[in-house]
Structures are given as structure tokens and as C-alpha cells.
N, C-alpha and C positions, 0 to 999 in steps of 0.2 A: 552507443550502447543501448540507449532507450529511444523509442519512437512513440510519440503520442498517437492515439487513435484518431485517424482522420475520417473514418467512415462513421456512419450512424449506428452500426451494429455494436451491441454490447458484447463483451467477451463472456465466455462461460463463467469466469470467476465473478464478474459483476452480477450476472444473472443468478448465480448460486447465492451470492450475498443478499441480493434483494428478496429471493424466495425463501431464505432460511427463516423458519418460524419455530422450530423445535431444537432441543439440545442436540439430537443426532444430526440435524441439518447444520447447526453451527459447528459441530465437530467435523463434519465432512468439508465444510467451507475452510476451516483451519487447516485440515489435511491438504486441501488443494493449494493453499498458500505455501505450505511446506515444500510441495513438489514442483511448483511452477518456477521456471527460470526467473531470476531476478530481473533480467531485462524486460520480460513480459509484464511483470508486476509493475515496474516503473511506468510503462505505457498506460497501465490501468489506474495509477494512483489518483488522478483527478476525479475519476468516477468513484473509486473506492472510498475516497475521503468524503464523499457525499452520502454514504449509507448512514443508517441510524447510529446513534452513539454507542449502543451495545455491540452492534456488529463491527463498528470501527475499532472498538476497544479490543475485541478478539483479534482482528486483523493487525492492529498496531503491536500487540504483544508478540505475535508470531514474527512480524517483520522486524521489530526491534531486536529480538533474539537472533534472527538471521543476520542482521546488520552487525551486531556486536560480535558475532562469531567469525566475521570476515577479518582478514589481515588488515593492519592499520592503513596501508596504502589503498586498499579497496574501500575501506570506510571513508577515506577522504574523497575518493571518486564518487561514491554513492551519495555522500552529503552534498557534493557539488551538483550532481544530477537532481537530487531532491530539491535543492534550492532553485535550480533552473526550472524544474517542473512547477514548483510552487509559484514562481514568478509569472507563469502563464495563466494562472487561475484568478479570475476576477473577484471571487468571494474570499475576503480576508480570513474568515474562520476556516474555510476549507484549505486555503494555502497554509495556514498555521498548523493544521492537522498534519499536513504533508511534512512540513519542516520538523515537527516534533518527533517524528519517527527516527530521524537521523541525528538527534542530539545525543551527545556522549553521556550526559547525566542519565542515570536510570530513573525510570518513571515510578 
């Protein structure tokens, strides 16, 4: 379902996250998270989890809501993918950010 990015190019999602400086920019970034297919977002998670705390908070709220709106079986799959993705990240804090998106308890 997900594929990590193997090339050096950043996705438009990551570029928009890094460039977001204003409320309208953050709103546009959140809207792009709403529209982007989950499989694409999964591939971007390692880079997405490296953006600033404020930007990641916006992203994690959107992603958590999308995750919780999925059927239970899809939630289990997404949690497994999230754990797999997190295990590929060397930075423990970034890996934990990824895992936290897929926890059942509400933040």
C-alpha cells in the first residue's frame, strides 16, 4: 500500500509544509492532507514527521482524524504500516511522531 520515497525529490506536500509561514499557508497545507490519498501520505511520513512542531501538529490532527474515520480493519492495517514506516527511521523522536498518529487513544 505504501512506498517510501527512494528519490531525492521532495513531494509537493513536503514542500508546502516547509514553505508554510502564514495561517493561509497552513490552511492550504491541511487541505492538501485532506485530499491526498493515504498511500501517498504514508510514503511521505518520514519527511513529514521532520517538519516543525507546529506544522506537524496540524498534520497529525488531520491524519489522526482521517485514521479514526477509517473502518476498524483499515485502522489495523494503517497502524501496521505506520509501525513499519517508523521502524525505518533512525531518529527515535521522528519515529515516535509517526507511531503517535496511529494510536487509538485521542490526543
